[in-house]
N, C-alpha and C positions, 0 to 999 in steps of 0.2 A: 524405578524410572530410567528410561533410556534417553541418553543425551544426543545420540546420532543414529542415522540410518545404518551406518557401518556396524555399530554395536548390535543393532536389531538383527541384521543379516547374520552376524556371527552367532548370536544366541539361537536363531532359528536353525542354522547349520549344525549346531551342537545339541539340538533338541531340547534346549533350555526354555524355549517359549514357542508359540505358534501364532499365526495370524488371529485365530479365535481368542487366544489368551490376551493378545495385545488389544483387540477391540473391547474385550470385557474390562480390561484395565482402564481404558479411556472412558468407557461408559460409566464405570464406577466413579471415576474422578469427576465426570460431568455432573453426575447426580449429587455428589458430595459438595460440589462448588457451584451449585445452581444459583446461589445468591449473587454470583458475579455477573449474571445476565448475559452470558456470552452467546449461547445458541438460541436461535429463533425456532429451529426445528432440528431434532436429533434423529438420524436414520438408524435406529437401534437394530431392528430386525433385519433390515436390508444389509447393513454393514456386517452383521454376524454371518448372514448367508453368503455374502461375498467372501468373507474371511475363510469360511469352510471350503469354498470353491478354490480359493488361491492356495490353501494348505495342500489340497490334492494336486494342484499344478506343480507346487514345489516338490512334492514327493515324486512326481513323474518327470521332473526336470524340464517342464515346459513353461515355467513362470516368467513373467516380464521383469524388467529392470527395477520396478518399484514394488515388487511383492514384499509385503510386510510394512509398507509405509501407510500410515493413517493420517489423512489430512482433513481440514475443514475448508469450506469456501465462503467467501464474503457474499452477503445477500444482494449482490449486483451481477452475479455470474449465472448464466443460464445452465440448467441441468434438466434435461428432458423429463417431463412428468413429475417434476418436483416444484414446490412452492418457490416463488420469486417475487419479492416485494420492494426491494431497495429500502427496506426498513420504513416503508411509507404506507399510510392508509389508502392512498389512491390506487394501490395495486392489491387491495384486499382480495384474497381468494384466488389470485392469479397463479396459474401453473405454466411453466415454460414448455414450449412445444419442441424445443431442440436443445442441444448441448453446445456450449461454447467450445471453440476449437482447442483452446489451451487445456480445458478440463478434459475433453475427449482424448487428447494425446496422453494425458496421465492415466486415464482409465484404461487405455489400450496397453499400458505397461503395468497393469494390475495394482494401481493405487486403490486404497479404500477410502471413500468419502464418508465421513461420520456425521456430517450435518452442515447446515448453513448458519452463518454467523452474523450477529448484530452489527450495525454500522450507523454512522450518521446518515440521515435521510438523503437518498440519492447521492451519497458520498460527499455531501456538502457540510463540512464542519471539521473542527480540530480537537474535539473533546468527546465525541460520541454522545453528546447530550441532546442532539437534535433528532435522534431516532424516535419513531412513533411507539417503540416498544421499551422505552426507558434507557437510562444510562448504563453503560458497561462499567463495572468497578475494577480498579487496578488491584491485582492480588496482593501486592506488597503493602498497600494501605488502602482499605476500602472506602476511605473518605475522599480519595483522589481519582481524577479521570484516568482513562486508559490511553487518551490521545485519540486522534481521528484522522480520516474517517474510518480507517480499518481497525477500530478499537477492539472489537470482538475477536478479530483474527489475531491480533497481537497478544491479547490476554489468553487466548486458547493455547498459544505456544508457551507463554510465560507460566501458566498454571498447569501445564502438562495434561491438557484435555485432548491434544492430538500432537503429532510430531512436527507438522508444519501447516501453514495456511496460505491460501491464495487471497490476496487483497487487490485493491486497485489504487493507483497513485496518480492524482491529477495535479497536486501541488505540494506533495509531501505526505499523502495519506497512508503510505506504508512506512515511510522512514520516521515520521514524527511519533506515531504510537510505538514503533520499535524502540525508539530512544526512551520513551516514558516507561516501557515495560522491560527493558534490559535484554532485548533479543536482536537478531540480525534482520534488517529490513532492506530489501533490494528493489530498486527501480531500474529496469533496463532502458536502453535507447528506445525512443519513440519509433515504433514500427518493427521492433525486434520480435515481439510476440503479437500474434493476430488478436485484434479487438473484437472479432466476430463472437457474439454471445455475451459481450460486456455491455450492460446498460449504460448508454452514453450520458455523460455529464457535460464535458467540453471536449469535443472530438479531436481537436488538434493538440490536446494536452494529455488525454487519458492513456494510461498503460496498465497492464496487469502486472502486479508485483508479487514478491514472495516474502513471507515471514517465516523464519526458521531459527533453530537453536544454534546453528553453526554455518560456516561458509560452504563446507563440502556439500551439505544437503541443498543449499541454495543453488550451487553450481549445477548439480545434477538435475534439479527441477527446471532450471532455466534452459539447460541443454535440450531437455525433452519437449519443452513447450515451444521453443523458438522455431522460426523458419517460415517459409512462404505458405500461403493459404489462398485457395481460389475464392474463398468467401469474403476476403478482405482486400480491397484494391489498394489500400495504403500500406500493406505489410511489405517488409523488405525481402528481397530475393537473395540477399547476401548469404554466403555459406555459413553454417552454424558450427563453430569450433567445438571440440570436446572439452568444454569448460572444466568438468569434474576431474579431468586427467592433467590439467595444466595449472595447478594451484601452487606451484613452487616459484617463489620470487628469486630469479637468478641474476638480478642486477640491482643497482642502487638508484631508485627513481628520484627525480627532482620534484619537489613539492612546493606549491604556492599556498599561502593563506591570505585571504582578503583582509587587509588591515582594518577596514571599516567594520567588519563583522565582530572583531574582537575588541573594538573600541566603542561599540554600540552601548548607549546608556541603558537600553532594555535588557542587556545580557546579565544574567544572574552571575554573581561573583564566583560561586563554586564551579559553575560551568566554565567560566573564563579560565579559572585556575587549572582545572583538569585538562583543558585544551592546550594551554601553554606547557603543562607538564609533558604532554604527549609530543609537542613540538620539540622540547628540550631533549627528550628521550630519542627521538628520531635523529636529531643533530648529533647527539653523542654516538649514535650507531653509524655515523658517516654519511648520512643523507644530506642533500642540499635542501634546506627549508627556508624559503624567503617570503617576506611580506610583499604584497602587490596592492596597488590602488585600484579601486573599482568605483569611479565617480558616479556610475549609473545605478549603484545599489539602491538608492532611495526610490528609484522609478520602477524597480522590478515588481514590487507588490501591487501598486496601482495598475500597472500594465496587465499583470496576471488577472486581477479582479475585473477589469473592464472586459477583457477578451473572454474569460471563462463564463462570466454572467451572460454575455451576449450569446455565446454558443449554447449555454444552458437554456436560455429563453427559447431558442429555436428547437433544441432537442426535446425539451419537455412539453412542447405544444401538442405532442401526440397523446398525452395523458389527459383526455378530455371527457371521459364518461360515455363516449359513443361506442367504442369497440370492445374495451376490456376494462377491468378494474372497477373502482367505485363510481356509481352514478347516483346523484342526489335524488332522494324520494320527494323532495319539496319542489322540484322543478315543475313549472306550468307550461313552458314552451321551450323551443330549442335554445334560445339565448340564455334563459335562466338555468337550463340544464348544464351548459358549458360553465357558466359563472359559479353556480352553486357546487357542482361536482369538484371543480378545481379548488374553490375556497375551502370546502370541507375536507378534501382529500390530502392537500399539501399542508405541511407544517410551516411555521413562521419563517424559519431560515430559508427554506426553498422558495417560498413566496417572495421573500425579500430579494433573493438573487434573480428570480425571474423578472421582477419589476425593474431591478437595476439594469438587467440585460436588455429588456424591452426599451428602456429609456435611452441607453447608449446606441441602440440600433435605429431609433426613431429618426425620421427625415431631417429634423432640425439639428440633431446632435451627432449624427453619424460621422461626419468629418471631424468634428471637434473632439470626439472621444475614440470611436472604434478605429477610424483610419489612422489617427495619430498613435494610438496604442500599437497598431501593427508595425508602424515605422520604428517606434521605440523598441519593440520586440526584436526587430532586425539589428538595431544598434547593440542591444544586449548580447545577441548571438555573436556578432562580430567581435565584440570586446572579450567575450568568454573564449572564443576560438583563438584570439590573439594570445591570451594567457596560456592556453593549452598547446600552443605551438612551441612555447619555451619550456613549459613544465609538463610532467606526466599527469599530475593530479592537482586538484584544488581542494583544500581541506578547510573545514569550519565546524563549529558545533552544529548538531542536527537541529536543535531547537534552542531558543534563548533561555528557557527555564527547564526545570524538571517538572514532573507531573503536578499540576496545580489542583487545589481543592475543587470538588464538584460545586458548581454554582458561582465560582469566582468571576468568570467573564461571560456567563451565559446571557446576561442582560445587556452586555456591551459588545456588539458585533465587531467594532473597530479593534478593541483589545484582543478579541478572539482571533481576528485575521492576522494580527502581528505574531501569533504563534507559528505562522508559516514563513516568517521573514527570511530564513536561511534556506528553506527547502524548495521554494517555488522556482528558483533560478534554473534548476535542472529540467523542470517541465517547460518553462518558457523557451529554453534553448533546445530541448529534446535529447539531452545527453544522459548517460547512465549515472546513477548515484547510489550510494549505500550508506546505511547507518549501522555502525558497529558499537557494541557496548564500550564505554570508556570510564568505568569506575562508578562511584556513588557519591552523593552529597552527604552532608552531616546527618540528614534525616534518614539515610539508607535508601534514598530514591535513585534509580539509575540515571546515568548521563550518557548521551549518545554522541559519537563523533561521525560527522558526515564526510565522505570523500566522493568527488566527482571526477569523471574522466571524459575523454573525447568520445564522440559518437562511435558506436560499435567496438569500443575497447573494453568490453565486459571481461575479456580474458585477463587483461592487465589489472583491472579493478578488483576482480575476485582474488587474484594472486596476492595483491597488496593487502586486501582485507584479511586474508588468511594470515599474512605476516603480522598484521596489527593485532589479531586475536591471539597469536602465539607469543608476542613480545610485550 
């Protein structure tokens, strides 16, 4: 097992392995760990052919920066002529006609894509239990969830089924499963990476994120995927730093932690203890770590769910049985075709969020909910910016608990939504955030530590993440 791309490059240079060997290794693991339900489709023949081609490029000295890296992609990212379903029955049999910009940029650098990965349906969920293809199992304990919505992408890295994965993060969907699986999960600033080719859930929140075994691989992937794109009008035109070359922390950052997060009744005692241990460790190393108040904390989750469900209601209206995907065979006229296709094709959680979103956008409630939530979003953004003017980072647990048992909250949406309580802030505000492993609880389950930074300060955040991983 290789733990980093650096190790792989070294082994290839010393002729100890090849791209073909690596792909065979991962294919063998995928087959042996099929019960984890990670991959919806494995590109076995295609990835082996690609590996052979890249081995030749390496021999000729013409290979790209990612030659030897094998990744998986979450089933919400377009990859031309490959299946794309958002883990939903409504897109049964659909194949993408184009490739997402972020995916294409990695392909151009000779990455090998080994398959598409299971996730919560339309990226809506915190446990990977809402997938039409069944739950993804946590490799450490198969009775527990992998987290969501990028559960398959996190377990793929955890279980050594690929070196890294691309996921999506709308409210913690990369960081929370990373926390549950003991890997690194990175969410960039909103607009840092083009969203072209990412199936939209909530357009003003969605970002493409990275799951990897370490910070160096995360930095390299971010560097290669970021930057302007003519296909996405919302993408930033800011210069992209060489993140992978700037991972040395050469100053003592000031760190804030939000008092209310660590005093929360819903916070697991062992998660609280590990977080305080990390704070003490940083203080002992000479860092300023201070508690700050965030009185708006209780409003972040309702604000997030009002706005994301409203955007989802609009975005998912295109899945109607007319142009692509599932069309009901029971339909007798146009109206029944719309109703039946959507009722049969969407799962319970997606239908719940579409209905919530349609309700908050309705004429009678638009001002009471949607407009008010937009105003609160602005207040949350201003308060977060105020803290980040004084401090370099805001630190908290990634999730209030470790991976819970499958079925624990599936019938209780409100409890499930609380799994995102610490992670949604970064998406509401649009700032970068990371989850790094922070030890284990008494049952041997991983605990994650979340760090947030100011917009477009990925360079600082990655360097600090590297420091945390090393200390």
